[in-house]
N, CA, C and O atoms as a CHARMM CRD file, in Angstrom:
* protein
*
  320
    1    1 MET  N    -39.39400  11.28600 -53.16800 PROA 1      0.00000
    2    1 MET  CA   -38.08300  11.82800 -52.93800 PROA 1      0.00000
    3    1 MET  C    -37.36800  10.94900 -51.92800 PROA 1      0.00000
    4    1 MET  O    -37.95800  10.48100 -50.95400 PROA 1      0.00000
    5    2 LYS  N    -36.10300  10.74000 -52.17600 PROA 2      0.00000
    6    2 LYS  CA   -35.26300   9.99900 -51.24200 PROA 2      0.00000
    7    2 LYS  C    -34.35800  10.98700 -50.51900 PROA 2      0.00000
    8    2 LYS  O    -33.99500  12.03300 -51.05600 PROA 2      0.00000
    9    3 THR  N    -34.00600  10.63000 -49.29100 PROA 3      0.00000
   10    3 THR  CA   -33.09200  11.48100 -48.53100 PROA 3      0.00000
   11    3 THR  C    -32.04600  10.62000 -47.83700 PROA 3      0.00000
   12    3 THR  O    -32.20600   9.40900 -47.68700 PROA 3      0.00000
   13    4 ILE  N    -30.97900  11.27500 -47.42200 PROA 4      0.00000
   14    4 ILE  CA   -29.98200  10.59700 -46.59100 PROA 4      0.00000
   15    4 ILE  C    -30.02500  11.15100 -45.16300 PROA 4      0.00000
   16    4 ILE  O    -29.05200  11.05400 -44.41500 PROA 4      0.00000
   17    5 ILE  N    -31.16600  11.72900 -44.80500 PROA 5      0.00000
   18    5 ILE  CA   -31.31700  12.29600 -43.46600 PROA 5      0.00000
   19    5 ILE  C    -31.06300  11.23700 -42.40000 PROA 5      0.00000
   20    5 ILE  O    -30.29000  11.46500 -41.46900 PROA 5      0.00000
   21    6 ARG  N    -31.70800  10.08300 -42.53100 PROA 6      0.00000
   22    6 ARG  CA   -31.56700   9.03300 -41.51500 PROA 6      0.00000
   23    6 ARG  C    -30.09800   8.64200 -41.35300 PROA 6      0.00000
   24    6 ARG  O    -29.59600   8.53800 -40.23400 PROA 6      0.00000
   25    7 TYR  N    -29.41500   8.42600 -42.47700 PROA 7      0.00000
   26    7 TYR  CA   -28.00800   8.02800 -42.43400 PROA 7      0.00000
   27    7 TYR  C    -27.17000   9.07100 -41.69000 PROA 7      0.00000
   28    7 TYR  O    -26.42400   8.73300 -40.77200 PROA 7      0.00000
   29    8 LEU  N    -27.29600  10.33600 -42.08900 PROA 8      0.00000
   30    8 LEU  CA   -26.49500  11.39300 -41.45700 PROA 8      0.00000
   31    8 LEU  C    -26.86500  11.55600 -39.98300 PROA 8      0.00000
   32    8 LEU  O    -25.99600  11.72000 -39.12700 PROA 8      0.00000
   33    9 ARG  N    -28.15100  11.50800 -39.70600 PROA 9      0.00000
   34    9 ARG  CA   -28.62100  11.66900 -38.33200 PROA 9      0.00000
   35    9 ARG  C    -28.07500  10.56200 -37.43200 PROA 9      0.00000
   36    9 ARG  O    -27.64300  10.82100 -36.30900 PROA 9      0.00000
   37   10 GLN  N    -28.09700   9.33800 -37.92900 PROA 10     0.00000
   38   10 GLN  CA   -27.58400   8.22300 -37.13200 PROA 10     0.00000
   39   10 GLN  C    -26.06600   8.28700 -36.98100 PROA 10     0.00000
   40   10 GLN  O    -25.53100   7.88500 -35.94800 PROA 10     0.00000
   41   11 GLU  N    -25.37600   8.78100 -37.98600 PROA 11     0.00000
   42   11 GLU  CA   -23.92000   8.92100 -37.90600 PROA 11     0.00000
   43   11 GLU  C    -23.50200   9.86000 -36.77700 PROA 11     0.00000
   44   11 GLU  O    -22.48100   9.64300 -36.12300 PROA 11     0.00000
   45   12 ILE  N    -24.29300  10.89600 -36.55600 PROA 12     0.00000
   46   12 ILE  CA   -23.95100  11.87000 -35.51400 PROA 12     0.00000
   47   12 ILE  C    -24.72100  11.61400 -34.21900 PROA 12     0.00000
   48   12 ILE  O    -24.67500  12.41300 -33.28300 PROA 12     0.00000
   49   13 LYS  N    -25.43700  10.47300 -34.18700 PROA 13     0.00000
   50   13 LYS  CA   -26.18300  10.06000 -32.99400 PROA 13     0.00000
   51   13 LYS  C    -27.18800  11.12700 -32.54200 PROA 13     0.00000
   52   13 LYS  O    -27.25500  11.49100 -31.36800 PROA 13     0.00000
   53   14 LEU  N    -27.96400  11.61200 -33.51300 PROA 14     0.00000
   54   14 LEU  CA   -28.98500  12.61600 -33.26800 PROA 14     0.00000
   55   14 LEU  C    -30.34300  11.94300 -33.42500 PROA 14     0.00000
   56   14 LEU  O    -30.59400  11.28900 -34.43700 PROA 14     0.00000
   57   15 SER  N    -31.20600  12.09300 -32.45600 PROA 15     0.00000
   58   15 SER  CA   -32.52800  11.45700 -32.53500 PROA 15     0.00000
   59   15 SER  C    -33.43400  12.24300 -33.47900 PROA 15     0.00000
   60   15 SER  O    -33.17900  13.40700 -33.78700 PROA 15     0.00000
   61   16 GLN  N    -34.48600  11.58600 -33.92400 PROA 16     0.00000
   62   16 GLN  CA   -35.48200  12.27600 -34.75000 PROA 16     0.00000
   63   16 GLN  C    -36.06100  13.45200 -33.97500 PROA 16     0.00000
   64   16 GLN  O    -36.27100  14.52800 -34.53500 PROA 16     0.00000
   65   17 GLN  N    -36.31800  13.24800 -32.69000 PROA 17     0.00000
   66   17 GLN  CA   -36.89100  14.30200 -31.86700 PROA 17     0.00000
   67   17 GLN  C    -35.95400  15.50500 -31.76500 PROA 17     0.00000
   68   17 GLN  O    -36.39600  16.64900 -31.87000 PROA 17     0.00000
   69   18 ASP  N    -34.67500  15.25000 -31.56200 PROA 18     0.00000
   70   18 ASP  CA   -33.70900  16.35300 -31.44800 PROA 18     0.00000
   71   18 ASP  C    -33.60200  17.12900 -32.76100 PROA 18     0.00000
   72   18 ASP  O    -33.55200  18.35900 -32.75200 PROA 18     0.00000
   73   19 LEU  N    -33.56600  16.41700 -33.88400 PROA 19     0.00000
   74   19 LEU  CA   -33.51300  17.10400 -35.18000 PROA 19     0.00000
   75   19 LEU  C    -34.78900  17.90400 -35.39600 PROA 19     0.00000
   76   19 LEU  O    -34.74100  19.04900 -35.84600 PROA 19     0.00000
   77   20 ALA  N    -35.92300  17.30500 -35.07600 PROA 20     0.00000
   78   20 ALA  CA   -37.20500  17.99600 -35.24300 PROA 20     0.00000
   79   20 ALA  C    -37.23900  19.29700 -34.44000 PROA 20     0.00000
   80   20 ALA  O    -37.64500  20.33900 -34.95500 PROA 20     0.00000
   81   21 GLU  N    -36.81700  19.23500 -33.19700 PROA 21     0.00000
   82   21 GLU  CA   -36.80600  20.43400 -32.35800 PROA 21     0.00000
   83   21 GLU  C    -35.85200  21.48700 -32.90600 PROA 21     0.00000
   84   21 GLU  O    -36.12800  22.68300 -32.81600 PROA 21     0.00000
   85   22 SER  N    -34.72700  21.04900 -33.47500 PROA 22     0.00000
   86   22 SER  CA   -33.74000  21.98400 -34.01900 PROA 22     0.00000
   87   22 SER  C    -34.26300  22.75800 -35.22100 PROA 22     0.00000
   88   22 SER  O    -33.85700  23.89600 -35.45700 PROA 22     0.00000
   89   23 VAL  N    -35.16500  22.13900 -35.98100 PROA 23     0.00000
   90   23 VAL  CA   -35.65700  22.79100 -37.19900 PROA 23     0.00000
   91   23 VAL  C    -37.10500  23.25000 -37.08300 PROA 23     0.00000
   92   23 VAL  O    -37.65200  23.81200 -38.03200 PROA 23     0.00000
   93   24 GLY  N    -37.73500  23.01500 -35.92600 PROA 24     0.00000
   94   24 GLY  CA   -39.07600  23.53700 -35.67500 PROA 24     0.00000
   95   24 GLY  C    -40.21500  22.74000 -36.28500 PROA 24     0.00000
   96   24 GLY  O    -41.21900  23.31600 -36.70400 PROA 24     0.00000
   97   25 VAL  N    -40.07300  21.41000 -36.34200 PROA 25     0.00000
   98   25 VAL  CA   -41.15600  20.54500 -36.81600 PROA 25     0.00000
   99   25 VAL  C    -41.36100  19.42300 -35.80800 PROA 25     0.00000
  100   25 VAL  O    -40.67100  19.36000 -34.79000 PROA 25     0.00000
  101   26 THR  N    -42.30900  18.54200 -36.09300 PROA 26     0.00000
  102   26 THR  CA   -42.55100  17.40900 -35.20500 PROA 26     0.00000
  103   26 THR  C    -41.63800  16.24200 -35.58200 PROA 26     0.00000
  104   26 THR  O    -41.08200  16.18900 -36.67900 PROA 26     0.00000
  105   27 ARG  N    -41.50400  15.31800 -34.64700 PROA 27     0.00000
  106   27 ARG  CA   -40.74400  14.09900 -34.92000 PROA 27     0.00000
  107   27 ARG  C    -41.38500  13.32600 -36.06800 PROA 27     0.00000
  108   27 ARG  O    -40.68600  12.70000 -36.86400 PROA 27     0.00000
  109   28 GLN  N    -42.70600  13.36600 -36.15400 PROA 28     0.00000
  110   28 GLN  CA   -43.41900  12.66600 -37.21600 PROA 28     0.00000
  111   28 GLN  C    -43.04600  13.21800 -38.59600 PROA 28     0.00000
  112   28 GLN  O    -42.99200  12.46800 -39.57000 PROA 28     0.00000
  113   29 THR  N    -42.79100  14.51000 -38.67900 PROA 29     0.00000
  114   29 THR  CA   -42.36300  15.10700 -39.94200 PROA 29     0.00000
  115   29 THR  C    -41.00000  14.57600 -40.35400 PROA 29     0.00000
  116   29 THR  O    -40.79200  14.26000 -41.52500 PROA 29     0.00000
  117   30 ILE  N    -40.07600  14.47300 -39.42000 PROA 30     0.00000
  118   30 ILE  CA   -38.75300  13.92600 -39.72100 PROA 30     0.00000
  119   30 ILE  C    -38.88800  12.47800 -40.17000 PROA 30     0.00000
  120   30 ILE  O    -38.23900  12.05800 -41.12800 PROA 30     0.00000
  121   31 ASN  N    -39.72900  11.71600 -39.48000 PROA 31     0.00000
  122   31 ASN  CA   -39.96100  10.32600 -39.85900 PROA 31     0.00000
  123   31 ASN  C    -40.52500  10.23300 -41.27600 PROA 31     0.00000
  124   31 ASN  O    -40.07900   9.40100 -42.06700 PROA 31     0.00000
  125   32 ALA  N    -41.49300  11.07300 -41.59800 PROA 32     0.00000
  126   32 ALA  CA   -42.08900  11.07200 -42.94300 PROA 32     0.00000
  127   32 ALA  C    -41.06000  11.44400 -44.00100 PROA 32     0.00000
  128   32 ALA  O    -41.06100  10.86700 -45.08900 PROA 32     0.00000
  129   33 LEU  N    -40.19100  12.38700 -43.70800 PROA 33     0.00000
  130   33 LEU  CA   -39.12400  12.76000 -44.63300 PROA 33     0.00000
  131   33 LEU  C    -38.17500  11.58700 -44.87600 PROA 33     0.00000
  132   33 LEU  O    -37.82000  11.28300 -46.01500 PROA 33     0.00000
  133   34 GLU  N    -37.77900  10.94700 -43.80200 PROA 34     0.00000
  134   34 GLU  CA   -36.83800   9.82600 -43.90800 PROA 34     0.00000
  135   34 GLU  C    -37.42200   8.65600 -44.69100 PROA 34     0.00000
  136   34 GLU  O    -36.68500   7.88900 -45.31200 PROA 34     0.00000
  137   35 ASN  N    -38.73900   8.52100 -44.66100 PROA 35     0.00000
  138   35 ASN  CA   -39.40100   7.41500 -45.34600 PROA 35     0.00000
  139   35 ASN  C    -40.00000   7.80600 -46.69500 PROA 35     0.00000
  140   35 ASN  O    -40.74000   7.03000 -47.30000 PROA 35     0.00000
  141   36 GLY  N    -39.67600   9.01300 -47.16500 PROA 36     0.00000
  142   36 GLY  CA   -40.11400   9.44900 -48.48600 PROA 36     0.00000
  143   36 GLY  C    -41.59700   9.72000 -48.61300 PROA 36     0.00000
  144   36 GLY  O    -42.13900   9.67700 -49.71800 PROA 36     0.00000
  145   37 ARG  N    -42.26400   9.99900 -47.50400 PROA 37     0.00000
  146   37 ARG  CA   -43.69800  10.25300 -47.53400 PROA 37     0.00000
  147   37 ARG  C    -44.04100  11.74700 -47.48400 PROA 37     0.00000
  148   37 ARG  O    -45.21600  12.11200 -47.47400 PROA 37     0.00000
  149   38 TYR  N    -43.03400  12.59600 -47.45300 PROA 38     0.00000
  150   38 TYR  CA   -43.27300  14.03300 -47.31800 PROA 38     0.00000
  151   38 TYR  C    -42.17300  14.79000 -48.03500 PROA 38     0.00000
  152   38 TYR  O    -40.99300  14.47100 -47.88600 PROA 38     0.00000
  153   39 ASN  N    -42.55600  15.79400 -48.81300 PROA 39     0.00000
  154   39 ASN  CA   -41.58400  16.66200 -49.46900 PROA 39     0.00000
  155   39 ASN  C    -41.49700  17.96300 -48.67600 PROA 39     0.00000
  156   39 ASN  O    -42.51600  18.62000 -48.46500 PROA 39     0.00000
  157   40 PRO  N    -40.31300  18.34300 -48.23800 PROA 40     0.00000
  158   40 PRO  CA   -40.18000  19.53800 -47.39900 PROA 40     0.00000
  159   40 PRO  C    -40.27100  20.81900 -48.21400 PROA 40     0.00000
  160   40 PRO  O    -40.05800  20.82700 -49.42600 PROA 40     0.00000
  161   41 SER  N    -40.59200  21.89300 -47.52000 PROA 41     0.00000
  162   41 SER  CA   -40.47400  23.21200 -48.13900 PROA 41     0.00000
  163   41 SER  C    -38.98300  23.49600 -48.33200 PROA 41     0.00000
  164   41 SER  O    -38.13500  22.83300 -47.73500 PROA 41     0.00000
  165   42 LEU  N    -38.68000  24.46400 -49.15200 PROA 42     0.00000
  166   42 LEU  CA   -37.28400  24.84000 -49.36700 PROA 42     0.00000
  167   42 LEU  C    -36.65200  25.30200 -48.05400 PROA 42     0.00000
  168   42 LEU  O    -35.49500  24.98500 -47.77600 PROA 42     0.00000
  169   43 LEU  N    -37.39500  26.03800 -47.26200 PROA 43     0.00000
  170   43 LEU  CA   -36.86900  26.52000 -45.98300 PROA 43     0.00000
  171   43 LEU  C    -36.56200  25.35900 -45.04200 PROA 43     0.00000
  172   43 LEU  O    -35.51500  25.35100 -44.39400 PROA 43     0.00000
  173   44 LEU  N    -37.45800  24.38200 -44.95900 PROA 44     0.00000
  174   44 LEU  CA   -37.20800  23.22900 -44.09400 PROA 44     0.00000
  175   44 LEU  C    -36.01000  22.42900 -44.59100 PROA 44     0.00000
  176   44 LEU  O    -35.17600  22.00400 -43.79100 PROA 44     0.00000
  177   45 ALA  N    -35.91700  22.22100 -45.89700 PROA 45     0.00000
  178   45 ALA  CA   -34.77200  21.49100 -46.45700 PROA 45     0.00000
  179   45 ALA  C    -33.47000  22.21900 -46.12400 PROA 45     0.00000
  180   45 ALA  O    -32.47000  21.58600 -45.78500 PROA 45     0.00000
  181   46 TYR  N    -33.48400  23.54300 -46.22200 PROA 46     0.00000
  182   46 TYR  CA   -32.30000  24.33600 -45.89400 PROA 46     0.00000
  183   46 TYR  C    -31.92900  24.17900 -44.41500 PROA 46     0.00000
  184   46 TYR  O    -30.76100  23.97400 -44.08500 PROA 46     0.00000
  185   47 LYS  N    -32.92500  24.27500 -43.52800 PROA 47     0.00000
  186   47 LYS  CA   -32.65700  24.15500 -42.09300 PROA 47     0.00000
  187   47 LYS  C    -32.06600  22.79200 -41.74700 PROA 47     0.00000
  188   47 LYS  O    -31.10400  22.70100 -40.98400 PROA 47     0.00000
  189   48 ILE  N    -32.64900  21.73000 -42.31300 PROA 48     0.00000
  190   48 ILE  CA   -32.14900  20.37900 -42.04900 PROA 48     0.00000
  191   48 ILE  C    -30.73400  20.23000 -42.56900 PROA 48     0.00000
  192   48 ILE  O    -29.87400  19.67000 -41.88900 PROA 48     0.00000
  193   49 THR  N    -30.48800  20.72900 -43.77200 PROA 49     0.00000
  194   49 THR  CA   -29.14900  20.65600 -44.36600 PROA 49     0.00000
  195   49 THR  C    -28.13500  21.38600 -43.48900 PROA 49     0.00000
  196   49 THR  O    -27.04200  20.87400 -43.25000 PROA 49     0.00000
  197   50 ARG  N    -28.48500  22.56100 -43.01500 PROA 50     0.00000
  198   50 ARG  CA   -27.58200  23.34800 -42.17100 PROA 50     0.00000
  199   50 ARG  C    -27.27200  22.62600 -40.86500 PROA 50     0.00000
  200   50 ARG  O    -26.11200  22.53200 -40.46700 PROA 50     0.00000
  201   51 ILE  N    -28.30000  22.11700 -40.20200 PROA 51     0.00000
  202   51 ILE  CA   -28.10000  21.42400 -38.91900 PROA 51     0.00000
  203   51 ILE  C    -27.23200  20.18600 -39.10700 PROA 51     0.00000
  204   51 ILE  O    -26.29700  19.96500 -38.33600 PROA 51     0.00000
  205   52 LEU  N    -27.52900  19.37500 -40.12300 PROA 52     0.00000
  206   52 LEU  CA   -26.76500  18.14400 -40.34300 PROA 52     0.00000
  207   52 LEU  C    -25.32000  18.45000 -40.73100 PROA 52     0.00000
  208   52 LEU  O    -24.40400  17.76200 -40.28100 PROA 52     0.00000
  209   53 ASN  N    -25.10600  19.46600 -41.55200 PROA 53     0.00000
  210   53 ASN  CA   -23.73800  19.83700 -41.93500 PROA 53     0.00000
  211   53 ASN  C    -22.93500  20.32100 -40.73300 PROA 53     0.00000
  212   53 ASN  O    -21.79200  19.90600 -40.54000 PROA 53     0.00000
  213   54 GLU  N    -23.52400  21.19200 -39.93000 PROA 54     0.00000
  214   54 GLU  CA   -22.81200  21.71900 -38.76500 PROA 54     0.00000
  215   54 GLU  C    -22.46900  20.60300 -37.77800 PROA 54     0.00000
  216   54 GLU  O    -21.37400  20.58200 -37.21600 PROA 54     0.00000
  217   55 ALA  N    -23.40000  19.68400 -37.57000 PROA 55     0.00000
  218   55 ALA  CA   -23.16700  18.59400 -36.62700 PROA 55     0.00000
  219   55 ALA  C    -22.17200  17.57600 -37.17000 PROA 55     0.00000
  220   55 ALA  O    -21.42900  16.96100 -36.40500 PROA 55     0.00000
  221   56 THR  N    -22.15500  17.39600 -38.48600 PROA 56     0.00000
  222   56 THR  CA   -21.27700  16.40200 -39.09700 PROA 56     0.00000
  223   56 THR  C    -19.88100  16.94800 -39.35500 PROA 56     0.00000
  224   56 THR  O    -18.88800  16.28100 -39.06400 PROA 56     0.00000
  225   57 TYR  N    -19.79900  18.15500 -39.89600 PROA 57     0.00000
  226   57 TYR  CA   -18.51200  18.69200 -40.36600 PROA 57     0.00000
  227   57 TYR  C    -17.99700  19.88700 -39.58400 PROA 57     0.00000
  228   57 TYR  O    -16.86700  20.32100 -39.80700 PROA 57     0.00000
  229   58 GLY  N    -18.79000  20.42600 -38.67900 PROA 58     0.00000
  230   58 GLY  CA   -18.34000  21.55900 -37.87000 PROA 58     0.00000
  231   58 GLY  C    -17.95300  22.74700 -38.72000 PROA 58     0.00000
  232   58 GLY  O    -18.74500  23.22900 -39.52900 PROA 58     0.00000
  233   59 GLU  N    -16.74100  23.21600 -38.53700 PROA 59     0.00000
  234   59 GLU  CA   -16.26200  24.40600 -39.24700 PROA 59     0.00000
  235   59 GLU  C    -15.67700  24.09300 -40.62000 PROA 59     0.00000
  236   59 GLU  O    -15.31300  25.01600 -41.34900 PROA 59     0.00000
  237   60 ASP  N    -15.57700  22.82500 -40.99300 PROA 60     0.00000
  238   60 ASP  CA   -14.99600  22.42800 -42.28500 PROA 60     0.00000
  239   60 ASP  C    -16.02900  22.60500 -43.39000 PROA 60     0.00000
  240   60 ASP  O    -16.56300  21.62600 -43.91200 PROA 60     0.00000
  241   61 LYS  N    -16.30900  23.86100 -43.74300 PROA 61     0.00000
  242   61 LYS  CA   -17.36200  24.16500 -44.71700 PROA 61     0.00000
  243   61 LYS  C    -17.06900  23.62800 -46.10500 PROA 61     0.00000
  244   61 LYS  O    -17.98500  23.49600 -46.91600 PROA 61     0.00000
  245   62 ASP  N    -15.81300  23.31500 -46.40000 PROA 62     0.00000
  246   62 ASP  CA   -15.48000  22.72300 -47.70000 PROA 62     0.00000
  247   62 ASP  C    -16.08700  21.32800 -47.84700 PROA 62     0.00000
  248   62 ASP  O    -16.28500  20.85600 -48.96700 PROA 62     0.00000
  249   63 SER  N    -16.37900  20.67400 -46.74200 PROA 63     0.00000
  250   63 SER  CA   -16.94800  19.32500 -46.77200 PROA 63     0.00000
  251   63 SER  C    -18.47700  19.32300 -46.72500 PROA 63     0.00000
  252   63 SER  O    -19.09700  18.27100 -46.87700 PROA 63     0.00000
  253   64 TYR  N    -19.07900  20.47400 -46.52100 PROA 64     0.00000
  254   64 TYR  CA   -20.53700  20.55100 -46.38900 PROA 64     0.00000
  255   64 TYR  C    -21.23700  19.95800 -47.60100 PROA 64     0.00000
  256   64 TYR  O    -20.77600  20.10300 -48.73300 PROA 64     0.00000
  257   65 LEU  N    -22.35000  19.29300 -47.35300 PROA 65     0.00000
  258   65 LEU  CA   -23.19600  18.74600 -48.40500 PROA 65     0.00000
  259   65 LEU  C    -24.20800  19.80100 -48.83000 PROA 65     0.00000
  260   65 LEU  O    -24.59800  20.65200 -48.03000 PROA 65     0.00000
  261   66 SER  N    -24.62800  19.74600 -50.07900 PROA 66     0.00000
  262   66 SER  CA   -25.65700  20.66600 -50.56700 PROA 66     0.00000
  263   66 SER  C    -27.03900  20.08000 -50.27500 PROA 66     0.00000
  264   66 SER  O    -27.16400  18.90800 -49.91800 PROA 66     0.00000
  265   67 ILE  N    -28.05700  20.89600 -50.43000 PROA 67     0.00000
  266   67 ILE  CA   -29.43000  20.40600 -50.28800 PROA 67     0.00000
  267   67 ILE  C    -29.65500  19.23600 -51.24300 PROA 67     0.00000
  268   67 ILE  O    -30.29300  18.24700 -50.87900 PROA 67     0.00000
  269   68 GLU  N    -29.13500  19.34800 -52.45600 PROA 68     0.00000
  270   68 GLU  CA   -29.32200  18.30000 -53.46300 PROA 68     0.00000
  271   68 GLU  C    -28.61700  16.99800 -53.07700 PROA 68     0.00000
  272   68 GLU  O    -29.02700  15.92000 -53.50900 PROA 68     0.00000
  273   69 ASP  N    -27.56400  17.09200 -52.26900 PROA 69     0.00000
  274   69 ASP  CA   -26.88400  15.88700 -51.79100 PROA 69     0.00000
  275   69 ASP  C    -27.73600  15.14500 -50.75900 PROA 69     0.00000
  276   69 ASP  O    -27.69700  13.91700 -50.68200 PROA 69     0.00000
  277   70 ILE  N    -28.49100  15.88400 -49.98400 PROA 70     0.00000
  278   70 ILE  CA   -29.27900  15.30300 -48.89800 PROA 70     0.00000
  279   70 ILE  C    -30.67800  14.90900 -49.36200 PROA 70     0.00000
  280   70 ILE  O    -31.21200  13.88200 -48.94300 PROA 70     0.00000
  281   71 PHE  N    -31.26400  15.72700 -50.22200 PROA 71     0.00000
  282   71 PHE  CA   -32.60600  15.47200 -50.74700 PROA 71     0.00000
  283   71 PHE  C    -32.48700  15.11800 -52.22200 PROA 71     0.00000
  284   71 PHE  O    -32.17900  15.97600 -53.04900 PROA 71     0.00000
  285   72 LYS  N    -32.73100  13.85000 -52.55100 PROA 72     0.00000
  286   72 LYS  CA   -32.56200  13.35100 -53.91700 PROA 72     0.00000
  287   72 LYS  C    -33.92100  13.28400 -54.61400 PROA 72     0.00000
  288   72 LYS  O    -34.78000  12.48300 -54.24800 PROA 72     0.00000
  289   73 PHE  N    -34.09800  14.12700 -55.60900 PROA 73     0.00000
  290   73 PHE  CA   -35.33000  14.11600 -56.38200 PROA 73     0.00000
  291   73 PHE  C    -35.19800  13.17000 -57.56500 PROA 73     0.00000
  292   73 PHE  O    -34.11900  13.02000 -58.13800 PROA 73     0.00000
  293   74 SER  N    -36.30000  12.53800 -57.92000 PROA 74     0.00000
  294   74 SER  CA   -36.34200  11.72000 -59.12300 PROA 74     0.00000
  295   74 SER  C    -37.32400  12.36800 -60.09600 PROA 74     0.00000
  296   74 SER  O    -38.07800  13.26200 -59.71300 PROA 74     0.00000
  297   75 ASP  N    -37.31800  11.92600 -61.34000 PROA 75     0.00000
  298   75 ASP  CA   -38.25100  12.47000 -62.32600 PROA 75     0.00000
  299   75 ASP  C    -39.70300  12.28400 -61.88500 PROA 75     0.00000
  300   75 ASP  O    -40.55600  13.11700 -62.19200 PROA 75     0.00000
  301   76 ASP  N    -39.98500  11.20300 -61.17200 PROA 76     0.00000
  302   76 ASP  CA   -41.35100  10.94900 -60.70300 PROA 76     0.00000
  303   76 ASP  C    -41.84200  12.00100 -59.71400 PROA 76     0.00000
  304   76 ASP  O    -43.04700  12.21200 -59.57200 PROA 76     0.00000
  305   77 ASP  N    -40.91900  12.65400 -59.03700 PROA 77     0.00000
  306   77 ASP  CA   -41.30200  13.69000 -58.07800 PROA 77     0.00000
  307   77 ASP  C    -41.91400  14.90600 -58.76200 PROA 77     0.00000
  308   77 ASP  O    -42.59600  15.69900 -58.11300 PROA 77     0.00000
  309   78 PHE  N    -41.68100  15.06200 -60.04900 PROA 78     0.00000
  310   78 PHE  CA   -42.14400  16.23300 -60.77400 PROA 78     0.00000
  311   78 PHE  C    -43.36400  15.96300 -61.64800 PROA 78     0.00000
  312   78 PHE  O    -43.84100  16.86300 -62.34000 PROA 78     0.00000
  313   79 LYS  N    -43.86600  14.74100 -61.62300 PROA 79     0.00000
  314   79 LYS  CA   -45.06300  14.39800 -62.39500 PROA 79     0.00000
  315   79 LYS  C    -46.30200  14.73100 -61.59600 PROA 79     0.00000
  316   79 LYS  O    -46.33100  14.60400 -60.37200 PROA 79     0.00000
  317   80 ASN  N    -47.31600  15.15600 -62.30600 PROA 80     0.00000
  318   80 ASN  CA   -48.59200  15.49900 -61.63100 PROA 80     0.00000
  319   80 ASN  C    -49.41500  14.27900 -61.37700 PROA 80     0.00000
  320   80 ASN  O    -50.51000  14.37700 -60.82300 PROA 80     0.00000
């Protein structure tokens, strides 16, 4: 799975550690997500999406990105 977490996080000048603390995981988990080595639970993906949207767009909810915008699945992600 590919994500745009790193891009969004760097745009708002948020460290991996700060994002990790905001969503209740370790910095290593954020790093693994950014490098495509870990697939998040739906709850974690939702929390990350919410934090990044609020920090990026504030109250402009019309501009918010969806989970699918931030977490990009490929067909290979669904193969056993």
